[in-house]
C-alpha positions as CSV (number, residue, x, y, z in Angstrom):
1,M,90.7,125.6,103.9
2,N,93.8,125.8,102.4
3,V,96.4,123.5,103.6
4,N,100.0,123.7,103.4
5,R,101.3,121.7,105.3
6,V,100.6,118.3,107.3
7,F,102.4,117.3,110.6
8,L,101.1,113.9,110.8
9,V,102.1,112.2,115.1
10,V,102.4,108.5,115.4
11,L,102.3,107.8,119.1
12,D,103.4,104.2,118.4
13,G,101.3,101.5,120.4
14,V,99.0,104.3,121.9
15,G,96.0,102.6,121.5
16,V,92.2,103.6,122.4
17,G,90.3,100.3,123.1
18,E,89.9,96.9,121.7
19,L,88.5,96.4,118.3
20,P,85.4,94.6,117.9
21,D,87.5,91.5,116.5
22,A,90.2,91.5,119.1
23,V,89.2,88.2,120.7
24,L,90.5,86.6,117.4
25,Y,93.9,88.2,118.3
26,G,93.7,87.0,122.3
27,D,93.5,90.6,122.8
28,Q,89.9,90.6,124.6
29,G,90.2,93.9,127.6
30,S,93.1,95.9,126.0
31,N,93.2,99.3,126.1
32,T,96.1,101.1,126.3
33,L,95.2,104.5,127.0
34,G,92.2,103.4,129.2
35,N,94.3,100.8,131.3
36,L,97.3,102.7,131.8
37,S,95.3,105.6,133.2
38,R,93.8,103.5,136.0
39,A,97.2,102.3,136.7
40,V,98.7,105.2,137.6
41,G,95.4,106.9,139.5
42,G,94.8,109.6,136.6
43,L,96.5,111.2,133.4
44,N,97.4,114.6,133.9
45,L,97.7,115.4,129.9
46,P,95.7,119.1,129.6
47,H,96.8,119.8,125.6
48,L,95.8,116.4,124.7
49,E,92.9,116.3,126.8
50,R,91.8,119.8,125.1
51,A,92.4,118.3,121.7
52,G,89.5,115.6,122.6
53,L,91.9,112.7,123.9
54,G,89.2,112.0,126.8
55,K,86.0,111.6,124.5
56,L,87.7,108.6,122.6
57,T,87.6,105.8,125.8
58,P,86.9,106.4,129.4
59,I,90.6,107.9,130.4
60,Q,90.7,108.8,134.3
61,G,92.0,112.0,134.8
62,M,90.0,113.5,131.9
63,D,87.2,115.3,131.6
64,P,85.0,113.7,129.0
65,D,82.8,116.7,128.5
66,V,85.7,119.1,127.7
67,P,84.6,120.2,123.9
68,G,88.0,119.2,122.2
69,G,89.0,119.9,119.0
70,I,88.9,117.7,115.8
71,F,88.7,114.2,117.0
72,G,87.6,110.5,116.6
73,K,88.7,107.1,116.2
74,M,89.8,104.6,113.8
75,A,89.1,101.1,113.0
76,E,92.0,99.1,111.2
77,A,90.4,97.4,108.2
78,S,93.7,95.8,107.4
79,P,94.0,92.2,109.4
80,G,97.1,92.1,112.3
81,K,98.1,95.0,114.8
82,D,101.8,95.3,113.5
83,T,103.4,98.5,112.7
84,T,103.9,97.9,109.2
85,T,100.5,97.1,108.6
86,G,99.2,100.3,110.8
87,H,101.4,102.6,108.6
88,W,100.8,101.3,105.2
89,E,97.0,101.7,105.8
90,M,97.4,105.4,106.6
91,A,99.4,106.1,103.7
92,G,96.1,104.1,102.0
93,L,97.4,100.6,101.5
94,I,94.8,98.2,103.1
95,L,95.8,94.6,102.9
96,A,94.1,91.9,102.4
97,K,95.7,89.3,104.4
98,P,98.3,89.6,107.3
99,F,102.1,89.5,107.0
100,P,103.2,85.9,107.8
101,V,104.1,85.2,111.6
102,Y,106.0,82.1,113.2
103,P,104.8,81.4,116.8
104,H,107.5,78.3,116.6
105,G,110.1,79.6,115.1
106,F,110.9,79.5,111.0
107,P,110.8,76.9,109.0
108,D,113.9,74.6,108.6
109,E,114.3,75.7,104.7
110,I,114.2,79.1,105.5
111,I,116.5,78.8,108.5
112,S,119.1,76.5,106.4
113,E,119.2,78.8,103.1
114,F,120.2,81.7,105.4
115,I,122.9,79.5,107.3
116,T,124.3,78.7,103.6
117,Q,124.1,82.3,102.8
118,T,125.9,83.7,105.9
119,G,128.1,81.1,106.6
120,R,127.2,81.2,110.5
121,G,125.3,79.5,112.8
122,V,121.7,80.0,114.2
123,L,120.9,80.1,117.7
124,G,117.1,80.5,119.4
125,N,114.7,80.6,116.1
126,K,111.8,80.7,118.5
127,P,109.3,83.9,119.8
128,A,111.1,86.0,122.4
129,S,112.0,89.0,124.1
130,G,115.4,90.8,122.6
131,T,116.3,91.5,125.6
132,V,115.7,87.9,127.4
133,I,117.0,85.7,124.2
134,I,120.6,88.2,124.0
135,E,121.1,86.6,128.0
136,E,120.2,83.0,127.0
137,F,122.5,82.8,123.9
138,G,124.4,85.7,124.3
139,A,127.8,83.9,125.8
140,E,127.3,80.9,123.0
141,H,127.3,83.4,120.5
142,L,130.3,84.7,121.8
143,K,132.2,81.4,121.6
144,T,130.4,80.3,118.2
145,G,129.9,83.3,116.3
146,S,126.3,82.0,115.5
147,L,123.6,84.7,114.5
148,I,121.0,84.8,117.4
149,V,117.6,84.4,115.6
150,Y,114.3,85.4,117.2
151,T,110.8,86.8,116.0
152,S,107.6,87.6,117.9
153,A,104.2,88.2,117.9
154,D,104.9,90.4,114.9
155,S,105.6,89.6,111.6
156,V,109.5,90.1,112.2
157,F,113.0,88.2,111.6
158,Q,115.5,89.5,113.8
159,I,119.2,88.8,114.1
160,A,121.0,89.8,117.6
161,A,124.8,89.9,117.3
162,H,127.6,91.6,119.4
163,E,128.9,93.7,117.9
164,E,132.5,92.9,118.9
165,V,131.7,89.5,117.0
166,V,129.8,90.8,114.4
167,P,130.6,94.3,113.1
168,L,127.7,96.4,112.5
169,A,128.2,96.8,108.4
170,E,128.5,92.6,108.7
171,L,124.9,92.4,110.5
172,Y,123.4,94.9,108.1
173,R,124.8,92.3,105.3
174,Y,123.2,89.6,106.7
175,C,119.5,91.4,107.5
176,E,120.1,91.8,103.4
177,I,120.7,88.4,102.8
178,A,117.0,87.4,105.2
179,R,115.3,90.1,103.1
180,R,116.3,88.6,99.9
181,I,115.3,84.9,101.4
182,L,112.3,86.3,103.1
183,Q,109.8,86.8,99.6
184,G,106.8,85.6,98.9
185,E,104.9,83.1,101.2
186,H,107.5,84.0,103.5
187,G,107.6,87.8,103.1
188,V,107.7,88.7,106.8
189,G,107.1,92.8,107.3
190,R,110.5,93.6,108.6
191,V,114.1,92.2,109.1
192,I,115.3,93.8,112.4
193,A,119.2,94.0,113.2
194,R,119.7,93.6,116.9
195,P,123.4,94.5,117.8
196,F,124.1,94.8,121.5
197,L,127.3,95.0,123.5
198,G,128.4,93.5,127.4
199,K,129.3,90.5,128.8
200,P,127.2,87.3,129.9
201,G,124.8,88.7,132.6
202,G,125.2,92.3,131.5
203,F,124.4,92.5,127.7
204,Y,122.8,95.6,126.8
205,R,121.3,96.4,123.1
206,T,123.0,99.6,121.4
207,A,121.7,102.0,119.1
208,G,122.9,100.6,115.6
209,R,119.2,98.9,115.3
210,K,118.4,98.7,111.6
211,D,115.0,97.6,109.6
212,F,115.1,96.4,106.2
213,S,111.3,96.4,105.3
214,L,109.2,94.6,102.5
215,K,108.4,97.4,100.2
216,P,104.9,98.4,100.2
217,V,103.0,95.9,98.2
218,G,100.9,99.1,96.4
219,P,101.3,102.7,95.4
220,T,100.5,104.7,98.5
221,V,99.7,108.6,99.0
222,L,103.5,109.2,99.6
223,D,104.2,108.1,96.3
224,R,101.3,110.4,95.0
225,M,102.5,113.5,97.1
226,K,106.3,113.1,95.7
227,E,105.1,112.9,92.4
228,A,102.9,116.0,92.5
229,G,106.3,117.9,93.8
230,L,105.4,118.1,97.6
231,T,108.0,117.6,100.5
232,V,107.1,114.3,102.0
233,Y,109.5,113.9,105.3
234,G,109.9,110.9,107.2
235,V,111.0,111.4,110.9
236,G,112.0,108.5,113.0
237,K,111.5,104.6,111.4
238,I,109.3,105.6,108.6
239,E,112.2,105.4,106.1
240,D,112.3,101.9,107.1
241,I,108.3,101.1,107.1
242,F,108.2,102.0,103.6
243,A,111.6,101.4,102.6
244,W,112.0,104.9,101.5
245,Q,109.5,104.9,98.8
246,G,107.5,108.1,98.4
247,L,109.7,109.8,100.4
248,T,112.0,113.3,99.5
249,D,113.9,113.5,102.6
250,S,114.1,111.8,106.3
251,N,115.9,111.9,109.7
252,H,116.7,108.2,111.4
253,T,116.2,110.1,114.7
254,H,116.2,107.2,117.5
255,N,113.8,108.2,120.3
256,N,110.9,110.5,121.1
257,E,113.1,113.2,122.5
258,E,114.8,113.5,119.2
259,A,111.7,112.8,116.9
260,L,109.9,115.9,118.4
261,S,112.9,118.0,118.5
262,F,113.1,117.7,114.8
263,I,109.9,118.2,114.3
264,S,109.8,121.7,115.9
265,E,112.4,122.5,113.6
266,L,110.6,121.6,110.7
267,I,107.9,123.7,112.2
268,A,109.8,126.6,111.8
269,G,111.0,125.8,108.4
270,D,109.3,126.4,105.0
271,F,108.0,123.7,102.6
272,K,104.5,122.3,101.4
273,G,103.8,118.9,101.8
274,L,103.6,116.0,104.6
275,V,106.0,115.4,107.8
276,F,105.2,111.5,108.6
277,A,106.8,111.1,112.4
278,N,106.7,107.8,114.2
279,L,107.4,108.0,117.7
280,V,109.0,105.0,119.1
281,D,109.2,104.7,122.6
282,F,105.7,103.7,123.3
283,D,106.4,100.5,121.6
284,M,110.0,100.1,121.9
285,L,110.8,101.4,125.6
286,Y,107.7,101.1,127.4
287,G,104.8,98.8,126.0
288,H,106.9,95.9,125.3
289,R,108.4,95.9,128.7
290,N,105.4,96.8,130.5
291,D,106.7,99.7,131.5
292,I,103.8,101.7,133.0
293,A,105.5,104.4,134.5
294,G,107.7,104.8,131.6
295,F,104.8,104.8,129.3
296,Y,103.0,107.7,131.2
297,R,106.5,109.8,131.2
298,G,105.9,109.4,127.4
299,L,102.6,110.6,127.5
300,Q,103.6,113.6,129.7
301,E,106.7,114.9,127.2
302,V,104.1,114.8,123.8
303,D,101.7,116.7,126.0
304,R,104.4,119.1,127.1
305,W,105.7,119.6,123.3
306,L,102.2,120.1,122.0
307,G,101.6,122.8,124.2
308,E,104.7,124.2,123.6
309,N,104.4,124.1,119.7
310,L,100.8,124.3,118.9
311,P,100.9,128.2,119.1
312,R,103.9,128.0,116.7
313,L,101.6,126.5,114.0
314,H,101.2,128.7,110.9
315,Q,98.1,129.3,109.1
316,G,97.0,126.7,107.1
317,D,99.1,123.9,109.4
318,V,97.3,120.7,110.3
319,L,98.9,118.4,113.5
320,I,97.0,114.7,113.2
321,I,98.2,113.0,116.6
322,T,97.4,109.0,115.9
323,A,98.8,105.4,116.4
324,D,99.1,102.3,114.3
325,H,98.2,99.8,117.3
326,G,97.6,99.4,120.9
327,V,100.0,97.8,123.0
328,D,98.9,97.8,126.3
329,P,101.6,97.8,129.0
330,T,99.1,96.4,131.8
331,T,98.5,93.1,130.5
332,A,100.4,90.1,131.1
333,G,101.7,89.7,127.6
334,T,104.1,91.8,126.0
335,D,103.0,92.0,122.2
336,H,100.9,94.6,120.3
337,S,97.0,94.9,121.0
338,R,94.4,95.0,118.3
339,E,93.0,98.5,119.4
340,Y,91.1,101.2,118.3
341,T,93.6,104.5,117.1
342,P,93.2,108.0,118.4
343,L,92.8,110.6,115.4
344,L,93.4,114.2,116.9
345,I,93.2,117.2,114.3
346,L,94.4,120.5,115.5
347,G,95.7,123.6,113.7
348,P,95.6,127.4,113.5
349,G,91.8,128.5,112.6
350,L,90.2,125.0,113.1
351,P,87.4,124.6,115.1
352,T,86.4,122.9,118.1
353,G,84.3,120.2,119.5
354,V,83.8,118.5,115.8
355,D,83.1,114.8,116.5
356,L,84.2,112.5,113.6
357,G,82.9,108.9,115.3
358,I,84.7,106.1,114.7
359,R,86.6,105.6,111.2
360,N,86.2,102.5,109.4
361,T,90.0,102.5,107.9
362,F,93.0,104.1,109.2
363,A,93.2,104.8,105.0
364,D,90.9,108.0,105.8
365,I,94.1,110.1,106.4
366,A,95.0,108.8,102.8
367,A,92.1,110.1,101.7
368,S,92.3,113.1,103.8
369,L,95.7,114.4,102.3
370,C,94.8,114.2,98.7
371,D,91.8,116.1,99.4
372,W,93.5,118.9,101.5
373,F,96.5,118.8,98.7
374,N,93.7,119.0,95.9
375,L,95.3,115.6,94.7
376,E,93.3,113.0,92.6
377,P,91.2,111.3,95.1
378,W,92.3,108.1,96.9
379,P,90.3,105.2,96.0
380,V,89.8,103.9,99.5
381,G,88.7,105.8,102.9
382,K,87.1,108.8,103.5
383,A,88.0,112.1,103.4
384,I,87.9,114.4,106.4
385,Q,86.3,117.9,105.2
386,L,88.5,120.8,107.1
387,S,86.9,124.1,107.6
388,V,87.6,127.6,109.5
389,S,86.0,128.0,112.9
390,S,84.0,131.2,112.7
391,N,85.3,132.1,115.7
392,Q,88.4,132.7,114.5
């Protein structure tokens, strides 16, 4: 099949069941979609059901006997369960060791250097929910101007500051300082600016979040596509995850609605190459806050979008729906979960009822992109062969 455009849409955190090694991460029993479906009494997602989502794990409300399109699920070969690791692996970069995490806060030498270079004190320095920690330390931050530093189960160094105390430009500069400090042994995946406003008892985070990612530690398929003269468009936080490496253009949308709307615009456009999009709300708004109802609403939004946009795809277009990890909103914890991710492939003329089984690595996406765009084979992963249905 002659592929002209690929729309790779990542539903951030939408896993489909625990991986065999989930016990090593404390994630046994996690199944983002399966558990969610039982919590809400069944999922009504007709377009995703027809794509084959219900064939990947038992999902209440979905008929597993629907033929499906081209469907399967992927195991993560890299250690870890964070956003950066998952997206890098999709782009063909499999990590040998996980990014560092700090369950007891960052070591004194890191914090001391950060204080020296910023000239501000530090509050917190522990794993925490972002909304909780600004309530805990927000009043002291307003009095002292000290920065609120925290982390999570992910490899992140997060800096929260009130915009009336620390203007956004200054907060971003502090993040750049932290990014320079956090290299090598302490090379966390992301440094994240977390601005907020409000008063004690009513603090709220603002839209000025910005991620300062570690540059990919090796080449990715995005680099290869860009070098071949293809368009590589990032949507959402893709530009942050890859530190702009391998992209030809980007739109840093802030939520699912904006991202989906922009992808619709690109579908109507004229280019050859890849649109790599991240739908952040499942992770940021719903999964980490155990918002079961919100998570379901987000899935319904995607399902409606799919129904509206599948007929708008051009001949030679391929739409991939996948995820980077799980973030089961039904479990007691609020962190990511080590899960399989869905792999749904749709497009004009593609066959139905094709079971891809369990793929050994997310890097099968990178290998497939190289195959579909007639580029040099990617060194890891196995390409998925596409053929036009004889019924079309």
